[in-house]
DRENNURO-940630 format. One record per residue: residue in three letters; x, y, z of N, C-alpha, C, O, CB in turn. Coordinates in steps of 0.1 Angstrom, whole numbers, plus 5000, padded with zeros to 4 digits. Glycine has a CB too. Layout:
NODE residuo n_c1 n_c2 n_c3 ca_c1 ca_c2 ca_c3 c_c1 c_c2 c_c3 o_c1 o_c2 o_c3 cb_c1 cb_c2 cb_c3
NODE     ALA    X    Y    Z     X     Y     Z    X    Y    Z    X    Y    Z     X     Y     Z
...
//
This chain:
NODE residuo n_c1 n_c2 n_c3 ca_c1 ca_c2 ca_c3 c_c1 c_c2 c_c3 o_c1 o_c2 o_c3 cb_c1 cb_c2 cb_c3
NODE     MET 4510 7337 2652  4514  7335  2666 4512 7347 2675 4517 7357 2672  4528  7331  2666
NODE     SER 4505 7346 2686  4502  7356  2694 4514 7360 2703 4524 7353 2702  4491  7353  2702
NODE     ARG 4512 7371 2711  4523  7376  2719 4529 7366 2728 4541 7366 2730  4519  7389  2726
NODE     GLU 4521 7358 2735  4525  7348  2744 4534 7338 2739 4545 7336 2745  4514  7343  2748
NODE     PRO 4530 7331 2728  4540  7322  2722 4554 7328 2719 4564 7322 2721  4534  7316  2710
NODE     LEU 4553 7339 2713  4566  7347  2710 4575 7348 2722 4586 7343 2723  4562  7361  2706
NODE     LEU 4568 7354 2733  4575  7355  2746 4581 7343 2752 4591 7344 2759  4567  7361  2756
NODE     VAL 4573 7331 2750  4579  7319  2756 4591 7315 2749 4601 7311 2755  4569  7308  2755
NODE     ARG 4590 7316 2735  4602  7312  2727 4614 7321 2730 4625 7317 2730  4599  7312  2712
NODE     ALA 4611 7335 2731  4621  7344  2733 4629 7342 2748 4641 7342 2749  4614  7358  2732
NODE     ARG 4620 7340 2758  4625  7338  2771 4634 7323 2771 4644 7322 2778  4612  7338  2782
NODE     GLY 4629 7313 2763  4636  7301  2763 4649 7304 2757 4659 7297 2761  4628  7289  2756
NODE     LEU 4651 7312 2747  4663  7314  2740 4674 7321 2750 4686 7317 2750  4659  7324  2726
NODE     TRP 4669 7331 2757  4679  7339  2766 4682 7330 2778 4693 7331 2783  4673  7353  2771
NODE     GLU 4672 7323 2783  4676  7313  2794 4687 7304 2790 4696 7302 2798  4663  7305  2799
NODE     GLY 4686 7298 2778  4696  7291  2774 4709 7297 2771 4720 7291 2773  4692  7285  2764
NODE     LEU 4709 7309 2767  4723  7315  2765 4728 7321 2778 4739 7326 2778  4722  7327  2755
NODE     ALA 4721 7320 2790  4727  7323  2802 4737 7314 2807 4745 7319 2814  4717  7324  2811
NODE     GLY 4737 7301 2803  4748  7292  2805 4745 7284 2818 4752 7274 2820  4762  7299  2805
NODE     VAL 4736 7288 2826  4734  7281  2838 4717 7281 2840 4710 7289 2834  4742  7289  2852
NODE     PRO 4713 7272 2849  4698  7272  2851 4693 7286 2857 4697 7292 2867  4695  7260  2862
NODE     VAL 4683 7292 2849  4679  7305  2853 4666 7306 2846 4664 7301 2835  4690  7318  2850
NODE     SER 4657 7313 2852  4642  7315  2843 4637 7329 2847 4639 7335 2858  4629  7303  2848
NODE     PHE 4630 7334 2839  4622  7347  2840 4610 7345 2850 4601 7338 2847  4616  7351  2826
NODE     ALA 4610 7352 2861  4599  7348  2869 4586 7353 2863 4586 7364 2858  4600  7355  2884
NODE     PRO 4576 7344 2863  4563  7348  2857 4556 7359 2863 4548 7366 2857  4554  7337  2858
NODE     THR 4560 7362 2875  4554  7373  2883 4561 7386 2882 4556 7396 2888  4552  7370  2896
NODE     GLY 4573 7386 2875  4580  7398  2873 4592 7396 2884 4593 7387 2892  4572  7410  2875
NODE     GLY 4600 7407 2882  4613  7408  2891 4626 7404 2885 4626 7401 2873  4611  7399  2903
NODE     VAL 4637 7405 2892  4650  7404  2886 4657 7392 2892 4658 7391 2905  4659  7416  2888
NODE     ASN 4662 7383 2884  4669  7370  2888 4682 7371 2884 4686 7372 2872  4662  7357  2882
NODE     VAL 4693 7372 2895  4706  7373  2893 4712 7359 2897 4709 7353 2908  4712  7386  2901
NODE     VAL 4721 7355 2886  4727  7343  2888 4743 7344 2884 4747 7352 2875  4719  7332  2881
NODE     VAL 4751 7336 2890  4766  7335  2885 4768 7326 2874 4764 7315 2875  4776  7330  2896
NODE     SER 4774 7332 2863  4776  7324  2851 4788 7329 2843 4787 7338 2834  4762  7324  2842
NODE     PRO 4799 7325 2847  4812  7329  2840 4812 7330 2825 4816 7339 2818  4824  7320  2844
NODE     GLU 4805 7317 2820  4805  7316  2806 4792 7321 2798 4789 7317 2787  4807  7300  2803
NODE     SER 4785 7330 2805  4773  7335  2799 4774 7342 2785 4784 7349 2782  4767  7345  2809
NODE     ALA 4764 7338 2777  4764  7343  2762 4756 7357 2763 4756 7364 2753  4756  7332  2750
NODE     LEU 4750 7362 2775  4743  7373  2774 4750 7386 2773 4745 7397 2770  4734  7373  2785
NODE     CYS 4764 7384 2775  4773  7397  2775 4787 7393 2772 4790 7381 2772  4773  7405  2788
NODE     PRO 4796 7401 2769  4810  7398  2767 4816 7390 2778 4811 7392 2789  4816  7410  2765
NODE     LEU 4825 7382 2778  4831  7375  2788 4837 7384 2801 4844 7393 2799  4843  7367  2782
NODE     GLY 4832 7380 2812  4836  7389  2826 4827 7400 2827 4828 7408 2836  4851  7396  2825
NODE     TRP 4818 7402 2819  4808  7413  2820 4794 7409 2828 4791 7398 2831  4805  7419  2806
NODE     VAL 4786 7419 2830  4773  7415  2836 4763 7417 2824 4762 7427 2817  4769  7424  2848
NODE     GLY 4755 7406 2822  4745  7405  2811 4731 7407 2818 4727 7401 2827  4746  7391  2804
NODE     VAL 4723 7417 2811  4709  7419  2817 4698 7417 2804 4700 7423 2794  4707  7435  2824
NODE     VAL 4690 7409 2806  4678  7408  2796 4665 7409 2802 4662 7400 2810  4679  7395  2789
NODE     ALA 4656 7418 2800  4645  7419  2803 4634 7416 2792 4636 7420 2780  4645  7431  2809
NODE     LEU 4623 7409 2796  4614  7405  2787 4600 7406 2794 4597 7399 2803  4617  7391  2781
NODE     SER 4592 7415 2789  4578  7416  2793 4578 7416 2811 4571 7407 2817  4570  7403  2786
NODE     GLY 4584 7425 2817  4581  7427  2830 4590 7417 2839 4587 7416 2851  4566  7427  2832
NODE     SER 4599 7409 2833  4608  7401  2841 4622 7401 2834 4623 7403 2822  4603  7386  2842
NODE     ALA 4633 7400 2843  4647  7401  2839 4654 7390 2844 4651 7385 2855  4654  7413  2843
NODE     ILE 4664 7385 2837  4675  7377  2842 4688 7385 2840 4691 7392 2831  4675  7363  2834
NODE     VAL 4696 7382 2850  4711  7390  2850 4721 7380 2854 4719 7373 2864  4712  7402  2862
NODE     THR 4732 7378 2844  4743  7371  2848 4755 7378 2852 4758 7388 2846  4745  7362  2838
NODE     VAL 4762 7373 2860  4775  7380  2865 4785 7369 2866 4782 7357 2868  4773  7386  2880
NODE     PRO 4798 7373 2864  4810  7365  2863 4814 7358 2877 4820 7347 2877  4823  7374  2859
NODE     SER 4810 7364 2887  4815  7358  2901 4805 7359 2912 4795 7366 2910  4828  7367  2907
NODE     GLU 4808 7352 2923  4800  7352  2935 4801 7368 2941 4791 7374 2945  4806  7341  2946
NODE     SER 4813 7372 2941  4815  7386  2946 4807 7396 2937 4801 7405 2942  4832  7389  2946
NODE     ALA 4808 7395 2926  4799  7404  2917 4785 7402 2919 4777 7412 2919  4800  7400  2903
NODE     ALA 4782 7389 2922  4767  7388  2924 4761 7395 2936 4750 7400 2935  4763  7375  2925
NODE     VAL 4768 7395 2947  4765  7402  2960 4763 7418 2956 4753 7424 2960  4777  7401  2971
NODE     ILE 4773 7424 2949  4772  7437  2945 4759 7441 2936 4751 7450 2939  4784  7440  2937
NODE     VAL 4758 7432 2925  4747  7435  2916 4733 7432 2923 4723 7440 2921  4749  7427  2904
NODE     ARG 4732 7422 2930  4719  7419  2937 4714 7430 2945 4703 7434 2945  4721  7407  2945
NODE     ASP 4724 7435 2953  4720  7446  2963 4717 7459 2954 4707 7466 2958  4732  7449  2973
NODE     ALA 4725 7462 2943  4722  7474  2938 4710 7473 2929 4704 7484 2928  4733  7478  2931
NODE     LEU 4705 7461 2923  4694  7462  2915 4681 7460 2923 4670 7463 2919  4696  7452  2903
NODE     ALA 4682 7454 2935  4671  7449  2943 4660 7459 2944 4649 7455 2944  4675  7446  2957
NODE     SER 4664 7473 2945  4653  7482  2947 4648 7488 2933 4638 7495 2934  4658  7492  2957
NODE     LEU 4653 7485 2923  4649  7490  2910 4638 7482 2903 4639 7470 2902  4660  7492  2900
NODE     PRO 4629 7489 2897  4619  7483  2889 4625 7476 2876 4636 7479 2871  4608  7494  2885
NODE     VAL 4619 7466 2872  4625  7458  2859 4629 7466 2848 4639 7464 2841  4616  7448  2854
NODE     GLU 4619 7478 2844  4625  7485  2832 4637 7494 2834 4644 7498 2824  4614  7495  2828
NODE     ASP 4641 7495 2848  4653  7504  2850 4665 7495 2849 4676 7501 2846  4652  7512  2866
NODE     VAL 4666 7482 2851  4678  7475  2851 4682 7472 2838 4692 7464 2836  4677  7463  2859
NODE     VAL 4676 7477 2827  4682  7477  2813 4682 7493 2808 4682 7496 2796  4673  7467  2803
NODE     ASP 4683 7501 2818  4685  7514  2815 4700 7520 2818 4702 7523 2830  4675  7521  2821
NODE     GLY 4708 7521 2810  4722  7523  2813 4725 7535 2823 4734 7535 2831  4730  7525  2800
NODE     VAL 4716 7545 2821  4718  7556  2829 4715 7554 2843 4722 7558 2852  4711  7566  2824
NODE     VAL 4704 7548 2845  4700  7545  2860 4710 7535 2866 4713 7537 2877  4686  7539  2860
NODE     VAL 4714 7524 2859  4722  7514  2864 4736 7520 2869 4741 7516 2879  4724  7503  2853
NODE     ARG 4740 7530 2862  4753  7537  2863 4753 7544 2877 4764 7546 2883  4754  7546  2851
NODE     GLU 4740 7549 2882  4738  7554  2894 4739 7545 2907 4741 7550 2918  4726  7560  2894
NODE     VAL 4738 7532 2904  4737  7523  2916 4750 7514 2915 4754 7507 2925  4723  7513  2916
NODE     LEU 4756 7514 2903  4767  7503  2901 4780 7511 2897 4778 7522 2891  4764  7490  2889
NODE     PRO 4792 7506 2900  4804  7512  2895 4808 7506 2882 4815 7497 2880  4815  7509  2905
NODE     VAL 4802 7513 2872  4802  7508  2858 4813 7513 2850 4815 7525 2850  4789  7512  2852
NODE     ALA 4822 7506 2843  4833  7511  2836 4828 7513 2821 4830 7524 2816  4845  7500  2837
NODE     ARG 4821 7503 2815  4816  7504  2801 4802 7498 2800 4800 7487 2806  4826  7498  2791
NODE     VAL 4793 7504 2791  4781  7499  2789 4779 7494 2774 4784 7501 2765  4773  7509  2793
NODE     LEU 4772 7484 2771  4769  7481  2757 4754 7482 2756 4748 7473 2763  4774  7467  2753
NODE     GLY 4746 7490 2749  4733  7489  2749 4727 7502 2757 4734 7512 2759  4728  7476  2755
NODE     PRO 4713 7501 2760  4705  7490  2758 4702 7487 2744 4703 7496 2735  4694  7492  2766
NODE     ALA 4697 7476 2740  4692  7473  2726 4678 7466 2729 4676 7458 2738  4703  7463  2718
NODE     THR 4669 7471 2720  4655  7465  2720 4655 7450 2712 4661 7448 2702  4644  7477  2713
NODE     LEU 4649 7442 2719  4646  7429  2715 4632 7428 2709 4622 7430 2716  4648  7420  2726
NODE     ALA 4631 7424 2696  4618  7424  2689 4618 7408 2682 4628 7401 2680  4617  7437  2677
NODE     TYR 4606 7404 2680  4605  7392  2672 4592 7392 2664 4583 7398 2667  4605  7380  2681
NODE     ALA 4593 7383 2653  4583  7382  2643 4577 7368 2642 4584 7358 2643  4589  7385  2631
NODE     SER 4565 7367 2640  4557  7355  2639 4554 7354 2623 4554 7365 2617  4544  7354  2649
NODE     PRO 4550 7343 2618  4544  7341  2604 4531 7349 2603 4529 7353 2592  4542  7326  2601
NODE     GLU 4523 7350 2614  4511  7357  2612 4513 7372 2613 4505 7380 2607  4501  7351  2623
NODE     GLY 4522 7377 2621  4524  7392  2624 4534 7397 2614 4535 7409 2613  4530  7394  2639
NODE     PHE 4541 7389 2606  4551  7393  2596 4544 7402 2585 4533 7398 2581  4559  7381  2589
NODE     ARG 4549 7414 2581  4545  7422  2571 4555 7424 2560 4562 7434 2560  4540  7435  2576
NODE     PRO 4556 7416 2550  4565  7417  2540 4566 7430 2532 4556 7437 2530  4562  7406  2532
NODE     VAL 4576 7433 2528  4577  7446  2520 4581 7442 2505 4591 7435 2504  4588  7458  2526
NODE     GLU 4574 7446 2496  4575  7442  2481 4588 7450 2477 4591 7461 2482  4561  7445  2471
NODE     ALA 4596 7444 2468  4607  7451  2462 4605 7461 2452 4613 7469 2449  4616  7442  2456
NODE     GLY 4592 7460 2447  4587  7471  2437 4599 7469 2425 4602 7458 2420  4587  7488  2444
NODE     ALA 4603 7480 2420  4612  7483  2409 4626 7478 2413 4634 7475 2405  4612  7499  2405
NODE     LEU 4628 7476 2426  4643  7471  2430 4644 7456 2427 4635 7447 2428  4647  7475  2446
NODE     THR 4656 7454 2424  4660  7439  2423 4669 7435 2434 4680 7440 2435  4666  7436  2410
NODE     VAL 4665 7425 2441  4670  7418  2452 4678 7405 2448 4673 7395 2444  4660  7415  2462
NODE     GLU 4691 7407 2451  4701  7395  2446 4704 7388 2460 4701 7392 2471  4715  7401  2438
NODE     GLN 4710 7375 2456  4715  7368  2467 4731 7368 2467 4737 7366 2456  4709  7353  2466
NODE     LEU 4738 7370 2477  4751  7367  2476 4756 7358 2489 4750 7359 2500  4758  7380  2475
NODE     PRO 4768 7350 2487  4772  7343  2499 4776 7353 2511 4782 7364 2508  4783  7334  2495
NODE     SER 4775 7350 2523  4779  7360  2534 4793 7363 2534 4796 7373 2541  4775  7355  2547
NODE     ASN 4802 7356 2528  4816  7360  2527 4821 7368 2515 4833 7370 2513  4824  7349  2528
NODE     ASP 4810 7373 2507  4813  7381  2495 4822 7393 2497 4819 7400 2507  4801  7385  2490
NODE     LEU 4832 7395 2490  4840  7408  2493 4832 7421 2492 4835 7431 2497  4851  7409  2483
NODE     GLU 4820 7420 2483  4814  7432  2482 4806 7436 2495 4802 7448 2497  4805  7431  2470
NODE     LEU 4804 7427 2504  4798  7429  2515 4808 7436 2525 4805 7443 2535  4792  7416  2520
NODE     ARG 4820 7433 2523  4831  7439  2532 4834 7454 2528 4837 7462 2536  4845  7430  2531
NODE     LEU 4832 7457 2515  4831  7470  2510 4821 7478 2515 4823 7490 2519  4829  7469  2498
NODE     LEU 4808 7472 2515  4797  7480  2520 4799 7482 2536 4796 7493 2541  4783  7472  2518
NODE     GLU 4805 7472 2544  4808  7475  2558 4818 7488 2559 4817 7497 2567  4813  7462  2566
NODE     GLN 4828 7488 2550  4837  7499  2551 4831 7513 2547 4836 7523 2552  4850  7495  2542
NODE     ALA 4821 7513 2538  4815  7525  2535 4805 7529 2546 4802 7541 2548  4809  7523  2523
NODE     ALA 4800 7519 2554  4790  7522  2565 4797 7527 2579 4791 7533 2587  4781  7508  2568
NODE     GLY 4810 7524 2580  4818  7528  2590 4817 7518 2602 4809 7509 2603  4814  7541  2593
NODE     HIS 4826 7519 2611  4828  7508  2621 4818 7506 2629 4815 7494 2631  4839  7511  2630
NODE     GLU 4810 7516 2635  4800  7515  2643 4788 7509 2639 4783 7499 2645  4797  7526  2648
NODE     ASP 4783 7513 2627  4771  7507  2620 4775 7493 2615 4766 7484 2617  4767  7517  2607
NODE     ALA 4786 7491 2610  4789  7477  2606 4789 7467 2617 4785 7456 2615  4802  7477  2600
NODE     GLY 4794 7472 2629  4795  7463  2642 4782 7462 2646 4779 7451 2651  4804  7470  2654
NODE     GLU 4772 7469 2644  4758  7467  2649 4751 7456 2641 4745 7447 2646  4750  7481  2648
NODE     ALA 4753 7458 2627  4748  7449  2618 4755 7434 2618 4748 7424 2615  4749  7455  2606
NODE     ALA 4767 7434 2620  4775  7421  2622 4773 7413 2609 4770 7402 2610  4770  7413  2635
NODE     LEU 4774 7418 2598  4773  7410  2586 4783 7399 2585 4780 7388 2580  4774  7419  2574
NODE     ASP 4796 7402 2591  4805  7390  2590 4802 7379 2598 4808 7369 2598  4818  7393  2592
NODE     GLU 4790 7380 2607  4786  7368  2614 4774 7360 2607 4769 7350 2611  4782  7372  2629
NODE     ILE 4769 7366 2597  4757  7360  2590 4760 7345 2585 4770 7342 2579  4754  7370  2578
NODE     THR 4751 7337 2587  4752  7322  2583 4742 7320 2572 4743 7309 2566  4748  7313  2596
NODE     SER 4733 7329 2568  4723  7326  2557 4729 7334 2545 4739 7342 2547  4707  7331  2560
NODE     PRO 4723 7330 2532  4727  7338  2521 4723 7354 2525 4715 7358 2533  4718  7333  2507
NODE     MET 4731 7362 2517  4728  7377  2520 4717 7382 2509 4719 7379 2497  4742  7386  2519
NODE     PHE 4708 7390 2512  4699  7397  2503 4703 7410 2501 4703 7418 2511  4685  7397  2507
NODE     VAL 4706 7414 2488  4713  7426  2486 4707 7435 2475 4702 7429 2465  4727  7422  2483
NODE     VAL 4707 7447 2477  4704  7458  2465 4716 7464 2461 4724 7469 2469  4694  7469  2469
NODE     ARG 4717 7465 2447  4728  7474  2443 4723 7487 2435 4712 7488 2430  4737  7467  2435
NODE     GLU 4732 7496 2435  4731  7510  2430 4744 7514 2420 4755 7515 2425  4730  7519  2442
NODE     HIS 4742 7515 2409  4754  7518  2401 4763 7506 2400 4775 7508 2398  4761  7530  2407
NODE     GLY 4758 7495 2402  4766  7483  2403 4773 7479 2415 4779 7468 2416  4776  7484  2394
NODE     GLN 4770 7487 2426  4777  7485  2440 4766 7481 2449 4754 7486 2449  4784  7499  2446
NODE     VAL 4770 7472 2458  4760  7468  2468 4757 7480 2478 4767 7484 2485  4765  7455  2477
NODE     VAL 4745 7485 2480  4744  7496  2489 4733 7492 2501 4730 7500 2509  4739  7508  2481
NODE     ALA 4728 7479 2501  4721  7474  2512 4721 7460 2514 4719 7453 2504  4708  7478  2512
NODE     ALA 4722 7455 2525  4724  7439  2525 4716 7435 2539 4716 7443 2549  4741  7434  2526
NODE     ALA 4710 7424 2539  4705  7417  2551 4706 7402 2550 4706 7396 2540  4690  7421  2553
NODE     GLY 4706 7397 2562  4707  7382  2564 4705 7379 2579 4702 7388 2587  4720  7376  2558
NODE     TYR 4707 7367 2581  4705  7363  2596 4717 7353 2600 4723 7346 2591  4691  7355  2598
NODE     ARG 4720 7353 2613  4730  7344  2619 4721 7333 2626 4712 7336 2634  4740  7353  2629
NODE     ALA 4724 7321 2625  4716  7311  2633 4720 7310 2647 4732 7307 2650  4716  7297  2627
NODE     TRP 4711 7313 2655  4712  7314  2670 4706 7299 2676 4699 7291 2669  4703  7328  2675
NODE     PRO 4710 7296 2689  4703  7285  2694 4687 7288 2696 4682 7299 2694  4710  7282  2708
NODE     GLY 4681 7276 2699  4666  7277  2699 4659 7280 2686 4648 7285 2686  4662  7286  2708
NODE     ARG 4666 7276 2676  4660  7278  2663 4656 7293 2659 4646 7296 2653  4648  7269  2662
NODE     THR 4665 7301 2664  4665  7315  2662 4672 7321 2651 4683 7317 2649  4669  7321  2674
NODE     ALA 4667 7330 2644  4674  7338  2633 4677 7352 2637 4668 7360 2639  4666  7339  2619
NODE     HIS 4689 7354 2639  4693  7369  2644 4696 7378 2633 4706 7377 2626  4705  7369  2654
NODE     ILE 4686 7387 2630  4687  7394  2617 4697 7406 2618 4699 7413 2628  4672  7400  2612
NODE     GLY 4704 7408 2607  4715  7417  2605 4711 7425 2592 4707 7419 2582  4729  7410  2603
NODE     VAL 4710 7439 2592  4708  7448  2582 4718 7459 2581 4721 7465 2591  4695  7453  2582
NODE     LEU 4723 7461 2568  4730  7473  2569 4728 7481 2554 4728 7475 2544  4746  7468  2572
NODE     THR 4728 7495 2555  4726  7503  2543 4737 7512 2542 4740 7519 2552  4713  7511  2542
NODE     ALA 4743 7514 2530  4755  7525  2529 4748 7538 2531 4737 7539 2528  4762  7525  2515
NODE     PRO 4755 7547 2537  4751  7562  2542 4744 7569 2530 4734 7576 2533  4764  7571  2547
NODE     GLN 4749 7568 2519  4743  7577  2508 4729 7570 2503 4722 7577 2496  4753  7578  2495
NODE     ALA 4726 7559 2507  4714  7552  2502 4703 7551 2513 4692 7545 2511  4718  7538  2496
NODE     ARG 4706 7556 2525  4696  7556  2535 4683 7564 2534 4683 7574 2526  4703  7560  2547
NODE     GLY 4672 7561 2541  4660  7568  2539 4652 7566 2526 4645 7575 2522  4662  7582  2541
NODE     ARG 4654 7555 2520  4648  7551  2508 4641 7538 2508 4636 7533 2499  4657  7550  2498
NODE     GLY 4641 7533 2521  4633  7519  2522 4642 7506 2519 4637 7495 2518  4619  7520  2512
NODE     LEU 4654 7508 2516  4662  7496  2512 4664 7486 2523 4665 7474 2520  4676  7501  2507
NODE     ALA 4665 7490 2536  4666  7482  2548 4653 7473 2550 4653 7462 2554  4668  7491  2560
NODE     ARG 4642 7480 2546  4631  7473  2546 4629 7462 2537 4623 7452 2541  4623  7480  2544
NODE     VAL 4634 7464 2525  4633  7454  2512 4641 7443 2516 4637 7432 2516  4638  7461  2497
NODE     THR 4655 7446 2518  4664  7435  2522 4661 7427 2534 4662 7415 2535  4677  7440  2524
NODE     GLY 4657 7435 2544  4654  7428  2558 4641 7420 2556 4639 7410 2563  4651  7440  2570
NODE     SER 4632 7424 2548  4619  7417  2545 4623 7403 2539 4619 7392 2543  4608  7425  2535
NODE     ALA 4633 7403 2528  4636  7391  2523 4644 7381 2533 4642 7369 2532  4645  7393  2512
NODE     ALA 4651 7387 2540  4659  7378  2551 4649 7372 2562 4651 7361 2566  4671  7386  2558
NODE     VAL 4639 7379 2566  4630  7376  2576 4620 7365 2568 4615 7355 2575  4622  7391  2582
NODE     ALA 4616 7366 2556  4609  7357  2549 4616 7344 2547 4609 7333 2549  4607  7363  2536
NODE     ARG 4628 7344 2544  4637  7331  2544 4637 7324 2558 4635 7312 2559  4652  7335  2541
NODE     ALA 4639 7332 2569  4639  7326  2581 4627 7319 2586 4628 7308 2592  4643  7336  2590
NODE     LEU 4614 7325 2583  4603  7322  2587 4599 7308 2578 4593 7299 2583  4593  7334  2586
NODE     ALA 4604 7308 2565  4602  7296  2557 4609 7285 2562 4605 7273 2559  4605  7298  2544
NODE     ALA 4620 7287 2569  4628  7276  2576 4622 7272 2590 4627 7263 2596  4642  7281  2579
NODE     GLY 4613 7278 2594  4607  7275  2607 4614 7282 2618 4612 7278 2630  4607  7261  2610
NODE     LEU 4622 7291 2616  4629  7298  2627 4622 7311 2633 4613 7316 2627  4642  7302  2621
NODE     LEU 4627 7314 2644  4622  7327  2651 4630 7338 2647 4642 7338 2651  4621  7326  2666
NODE     PRO 4624 7349 2640  4634  7361  2636 4634 7369 2647 4623 7373 2653  4628  7369  2622
NODE     GLN 4647 7373 2652  4649  7381  2661 4656 7394 2656 4665 7394 2647  4657  7374  2671
NODE     TRP 4651 7406 2662  4657  7420  2657 4662 7426 2669 4654 7429 2678  4647  7430  2650
NODE     ARG 4675 7429 2669  4681  7436  2681 4686 7449 2677 4695 7451 2670  4692  7429  2686
NODE     ALA 4680 7459 2682  4683  7473  2676 4685 7484 2687 4677 7485 2696  4672  7478  2667
NODE     ARG 4696 7492 2684  4697  7504  2694 4693 7517 2686 4686 7525 2692  4714  7505  2699
NODE     PRO 4697 7519 2672  4694  7531  2666 4678 7531 2664 4672 7521 2662  4702  7532  2652
NODE     PRO 4671 7543 2666  4656  7545  2664 4652 7540 2649 4642 7534 2647  4652  7561  2667
NODE     ALA 4661 7543 2640  4658  7540  2627 4656 7524 2624 4648 7520 2616  4668  7545  2618
NODE     SER 4666 7517 2631  4665  7503  2630 4652 7498 2638 4646 7487 2634  4678  7496  2635
NODE     ARG 4648 7504 2647  4636  7500  2655 4623 7503 2645 4613 7495 2646  4634  7509  2669
NODE     ARG 4623 7513 2637  4612  7517  2628 4612 7506 2617 4601 7502 2613  4614  7531  2622
NODE     VAL 4623 7501 2612  4623  7491  2602 4617 7478 2607 4609 7472 2599  4637  7488  2596
NODE     ALA 4620 7474 2619  4615  7461  2625 4599 7464 2626 4591 7455 2622  4622  7458  2640
NODE     ALA 4595 7475 2631  4581  7477  2634 4573 7477 2621 4562 7473 2621  4580  7490  2641
NODE     VAL 4579 7483 2610  4573  7481  2596 4571 7468 2592 4561 7465 2585  4580  7487  2587
NODE     LEU 4581 7457 2595  4580  7446  2591 4572 7436 2599 4572 7424 2595  4591  7442  2588
NODE     GLY 4565 7440 2611  4555  7434  2619 4563 7429 2632 4558 7422 2639  4548  7422  2612
NODE     PHE 4576 7433 2634  4582  7428  2647 4574 7432 2659 4568 7443 2659  4595  7433  2648
NODE     GLU 4575 7425 2669  4569  7431  2682 4579 7431 2693 4585 7421 2697  4556  7424  2687
NODE     GLU 4582 7445 2699  4592  7445  2708 4587 7439 2722 4576 7443 2728  4597  7458  2709
NODE     LEU 4596 7431 2727  4591  7424  2739 4601 7427 2751 4598 7424 2762  4590  7408  2737
NODE     GLY 4613 7433 2748  4621  7437  2758 4634 7443 2754 4635 7449 2743  4624  7427  2767
NODE     SER 4645 7442 2763  4657  7450  2760 4670 7441 2766 4668 7433 2775  4656  7466  2767
NODE     GLN 4680 7444 2761  4693  7437  2765 4703 7448 2768 4703 7458 2761  4699  7427  2755
NODE     LEU 4711 7447 2779  4721  7456  2784 4733 7446 2789 4731 7435 2795  4716  7466  2795
NODE     SER 4745 7452 2785  4758  7444  2790 4766 7456 2798 4767 7467 2794  4767  7438  2775
NODE     LEU 4771 7452 2809  4779  7461  2818 4792 7456 2822 4794 7444 2826  4770  7464  2830
NODE     GLU 4802 7463 2821  4815  7460  2827 4818 7468 2840 4821 7480 2840  4825  7461  2817
NODE     ILE 4819 7460 2852  4820  7466  2864 4834 7471 2866 4844 7464 2863  4816  7457  2875
NODE     ALA 4834 7482 2872  4848  7489  2873 4854 7483 2885 4865 7485 2889  4849  7505  2875
//
């Protein structure tokens, strides 16, 4: 699958999550709409998604729409997902992101062999995964969101304990949102690549679109190794 079909599917996903009719302008620019139930961001926040030179923005009210449209009107698309820049033009209380959005196709996917490692499967509600989350810490565990995974979990053990895990959550538009987590003491050894590769392979075999949303640079590097293509970014804002 070339970049264009990936982009079409990605844009269709986020247009649907907006909760109201909205589209990414084919010629670029920023499209702001009122959507109190938007799934682009936490309830009551402003959600921004930019994909390949075009962005959609959801806001919770008409009054917020006026403020946001005026503030973002003069910004280039790449700046509306830059938390530092947006803080200069809007009264922002809190920011989530930005997070890079990357997608993989069957043709572009580059699987990573397990080699001497053994990759097991566990149900997503297995207690061992909760122990892995505790070891990784609140921030990293929240980023991976293993507790939201709907697929089987692909895990690697060390000394009998799960030290890396990956799976995906079923999203609308036949999208598989990938989640990967590695224990701090086991990082830097390619375990995220191995478990992530297994999760992506399962998603593609099911005909799903794998999505990798990443903030830490290390996570972006893993996605790149697996053949994901970065198409844009997501940002959520709480207006003060």
